[in-house]
N, C-alpha and C positions, 0 to 999 in steps of 0.2 A: 670687241674687247670692251668690256664693261668697265665703268666707273661709275662707283658711288663715292659722291662726293657731302662731305657734315665738316660741322665746326662751322661756318658761315651761316648770318640769319635769314638767310636767303636773298632771290632774284624773282623779277628784275623790279627794281624801283627803289631799295632799299637802300637808307642812309649806312656807309661806312665804304673804306680803305677796301677790307676785302670784300666785302658786298659786290663795288665796281670792281675787281681785280675777276671775279667768277663770271661775274656777267658778261664782260669781253671776253677772256678768255673760252669760256668752255661753248659758245656755241662757236667758236674756229672747230675748236678739236671736235663737234659733231660733223662736222662738215669736212671734214678729215677722212672720217669713219666709224667714232669709236662712239661708246651709246651710254651713255652721262645721263646720269639722275643725279639732281642737288637734291638735297634734303632739304625743306623750309621751316625755320618756327613762326607759322601761318599770321601769327595775334601782331606782325609788326605790318600785314596791310588791310585794307576793309574789302569784306568778305566777296564783291562783287570782283577785285581785282584779283584773286585768288586765283591766276591761272594754271594747267599744269603742264605745260607745256611753253618755254620759250625759245625760237629761233632753233626748233631741233632738240632743247634740253630739256628734259625730263624735269618733273620738276612732283617732290611726294612732301607734302604737308604733316608734319608728327608734331603734336601739344606738345606747350613748354609754358609750366610759368612765366607768370613777365613784373621778375625779382630779378634785381641787377646780380647780387652774388650765387645764385643755384639754377639761373637758368637757364646757362652754358652749359652744367653738367649733367642736367637733368635732359635735356634734349640731345646731349653728344648720348647721351647712355642707350636712351631708346633706341637712336638713331644706328651705333653698333648693332643691336639685336636685332631692329631690319633688315640692315646691309647684309648680315650675317644667311639672312633667309632668300633672299637675290643673288645670292653665290656671287660674287664681282671677284673679275680677274683684279681689281684693285681697291682698293677702302682710302680716299686722299683727303685728310682730316688739314684743317684749315685751322690754325691759333696755336698755342701754346699750350691754353688756358683747356680746349676739349682732348689736348695731344694727353693729358692725366691717366686717356683711356687706352692711349695705345696696346699695352700689356693684354688688355681685357680683347682687342681686336684681335693680337698673334694668337690669344691663348685661344680664340675661336677659330683658329685656320684663318682668317686672310692676310693678304699682303696687305701693307700699310706703307705710304708714302704721308709725309707731315711735309707741309709748307711753311716756315719761320716765319713771322710776319713781320718781330720785330718783339721785344723782353717788356711784355705789360706789366712787368709785376715793377717798374717804373712809373707807371700813372699813378696819378697822385688818386686818384676815385676810388683804389681797393683801400680795402681795410689791411691788416698784419697776416689774418687768416687766409684773405683769399691774395694776397701776395706770396705767401707761402707756397696754394696749391700749383700758384701760376707758373713757381719756380718750379717744381718737384714736375709739373706737366713739360715745362721744357726736357727734363732732365731725359725723362720718356721719352718724348719724341729723341731724343739724340742717342739714349741706349736701344729703344723697340723699335726705331721703325726699317723698314727694309729700307727706305731710301729719305733724304731730307734735303728737302732746298730751301734756300736763303732767299732771301727777296733783295738784301744787299752785302759788300764785302764786308762789312763791318758785323753782319750779324754771320754769316761766312766765318771770320776770324774767330767770333766770340765762343762758335760752336768749338773751334780745334783747340784755345787755349784753357775753356772750361772743363770739357768733356772730351779729348781727345778724338776726338769723331774727324775724322779725314778721311774714310771709306762711304764709296757712296754717298755724295754731299756733293749739289749741285746750288749754283748761284744761275736765279733766273728772278731778272726784276719784274717790278709790278709795268705798267704799259700805259699810254697813250694813243691814241685814233690822231693824226691831225685833221683838225676841224674845217667847216666851209665856216669863214666867217659873216657872224646875223646880217642881212644891210637894213633888218627894220631893229625901231626902236622902242616902239610900245609899250611894250613891257615894264622898260625902264624909268619911259617919263610914265606911265603909273604907279611905281614908287616916284614920280617927285626929282630925279633925278635927273641930269642929259646929258650925253655921250662927251664922256673924255673927263668929266665932271667926277667924279666920284672912286675913291681907293675902294677897293676887293678884295673881301676874306670869306672863306670857307671852312667848315667843315663842325664837327661835332661841338655840344655846348658841354663844357666839361672841362676840368682844371688847366688841364696839361697843354692846352690845345691857344692859352696864352690869351679869349680875346677879352678879358679884362683888362687886360696891361696896352690891349692896342686901344681899344678905348679910349681907354687914364690917358693914354699917350695923346688920342685923337684930339681929347677935351681940353688937352693944354696947348694947344697951337694956338695961339694968337689972330695968327691971319691964316686960315685957310683960304684963301684967295677962292671962293665959292665950289671949295670942294667939299663933297660929302662923305660918309663910310657908308658901305652898305658889308654884309654879314649873312654868308647864306648860311642856312643850319638850325638845328636843333638841338634839342634831348632826349635819347630816345628814354630817358627813365630822366624825370623831373628833380631834381633836384636844391636842394638850397643853392647851389653857386649859380645852376643855371636855370634859375629863377630872379637873385639878384643880380645877376648879369643881364636878364634880357630889362629886370627895371632899370637899371643902371644906365643901358643902353641907351634905350628910349628916352632919360631925362637927361643925356647930350646930343640927343636929336641924331641918335645911329637911328639907321633905315633894316628893320631885318625884315629880311624875307618867307621863314621858314623853310624848310626841306624843300629844295626844287631837284630838276632835273631836266635834258630835254632843250626844249627849244627855249625857254626861263634862262633858263642857266647859261646856252650858250651869248642868250643877249647880253648879257653879265661881263661873260667874259671877255667879249667881241670889242665892247665901248669901256673896257672900265680904263681907269689913267695906269694906275699899275695895282702889284697884288702885293697881301702881306700877307704872310706866313710867318706867328710867330710862337708858337707850340715850343716846351720843355723837351719835348717825347714825340716822334714821329721813328715806325721801318723802314717806309721806304714814300714819301709824300704824291701819292698820285693827284691831288689838290697842285702842286706845285710840276707835277707833269703836266699837267692842266692847261694851267696859266704861260708854259713853254710852250705849250701847243699853239696858242696864241697871240705866238713873239710879245708877250705882257715884259715888261720895268716889274722887279722884284725887290721887296725890302725881305729878308727872313735871319729866325735867329739861329743865332751861329751854334748849332746841332750839329755831331758826326751824320747825321743821315741826312741835311740840307748840305751839308760838306762833300756829301758821294753823289752830288750830281752835279753844283754848282760851288767852283772854288775864288770866286774873286770878293777879296776883300772889302770890298768897299761896299756890298750888296748885304752886311752882317752884324749884326748888334747881338749882344751878350743878352739869351735868355731869361727875362725876366726885368731884364733894366730900362724903368718908362723913357728915361729921360734919354737915352742912350737912341732906343726908338722915334720917340719925338724927334731927335734931332735926324736922323735917316727922312724921315719923313717930309721933312722940311727942308731937307737938301731939294729929293723928289720936287716940293712941291714948285721949287725956285727955277725947276729944271725944264727943258720945251715938255711934249709926254714922246717915248721913243719907244721903238718895237723895234724886236729882237730875233734874228733868227739863229736859234740855238741849232745844235745836234744833237737828233731828239731819235738816232736808227738806231741805241744799242735798247727802245724801249717802246717797240715799234711790235705793237699785238698777234701779228702774223710770223715776225723771229722766235718771242716767248712759245706761240704755241708751238709754233717747229724742238722747241729746246725743250719742252713740256713733254709733247711725243716722243719726243729721245728716251725721254726720264721711263716713259710708259712701255715703250719697247724693250727695255731691257727686260722685265717680266714676263715676257715670253721663253725666255728660258729661266734654270732654278735660280731666284737673287735674294742669298742669303746675308748678313752683315759678319 
C-alpha cells in the first residue's frame, strides 16, 4: 500500500511535534510493509542534510517560500498535485492548516486521512485571517476526510461536538520511546551545568509555549540553590517575541542551547533536576512524554492537553501565572530530586503504528464518509 504524507515540515531532525511524530511513526510502518513517502519543505535543512531516504521512508522535497503565513498552504498545494501523480492508496495530511486543501485532494480522486494535532487557531502567533483559515482547515478535515485521527480525547470530543463527526474517527495519540539514560555529562558540562543542577524546558520559541513566563519566574527566585535553567529549542521564523525572549533569557543567566536532538538532547533529559512545560496551548505534548520517559518530575501548566496525560493537582499552575509557576519551582527546589516511573504503555510507538495500520487497512475496501 502506497502512502503519501503531507502537511509536515519534513523529516529527519526538523523541529516540531508533528515532525517528531512522523519521524518516529513512518519507519515502523515501512517495516510493516507500507510504501511511504514524506513530502518535505527543504528550506528547513542545510543542503548536505537533505537525505532522500530515512529508515526506509522516501522523502520528496518540494519548494515552499520561507514565510510564516503562506508557507504551509503553498507547500500543501504543490504537494497535493505531486501526490496525485504518484497514485497513492492514501494521502495522509497532518495538521488542520494543510487540511484546508482536503476537498481538492478528494476532488482529484484521492482517499484522504487527516491527523488533527490540535486547534492551531488558538496559537497567539497567528493573526485573524490566519486563524480563520485554520478554522476552515479544521472544518474541511472534519467534513471531507475519509478518516480523521485525533491525537487526544479532547480533540476527538471537539470534533463530535463542533462538527457532529462520529464516523471514521480514531483516537491515536503521540508516542515516545523508552530511552537509554546517558552516562556521559560532557555536553552539559560544556554548557556550564552539572548533573541534577538544572531545570529543563524544551520547545519552539513562540508565545504560546510560555517560556517568557518561565524565565520571569526563574529570575524572581531569591535562593536558586545553584540550580540553573536550560531551555532547548529555537524559533522556526525569528519574530519580535523570539528575539526578545532570547535577550531576556540571557540577561537572567538562562542557558539557551538552540535546537538539538540525539545525544545532546538525551544528555539534557538524563541529567535534569526536573522538567517544566509552561505552555498555553498543546495538542498532545511530545516533550512531556519525553520527560516522563526519563522518569523526570514535572511542573505543568493547567491545560487540557497536559491534564489528559497527568492529573496530579500538585504538578499544575495556572497558565501565565508567574507567581504560581515560581512557587511550584521553589517547592521542587526544596525537595530531594525525584525519579518517577510513569505508565507510558498507551504511548508506545509500535502500538501506535499498529493502530495506524488498522486505519490504513480499512482502505483496502471502499470507505466513504
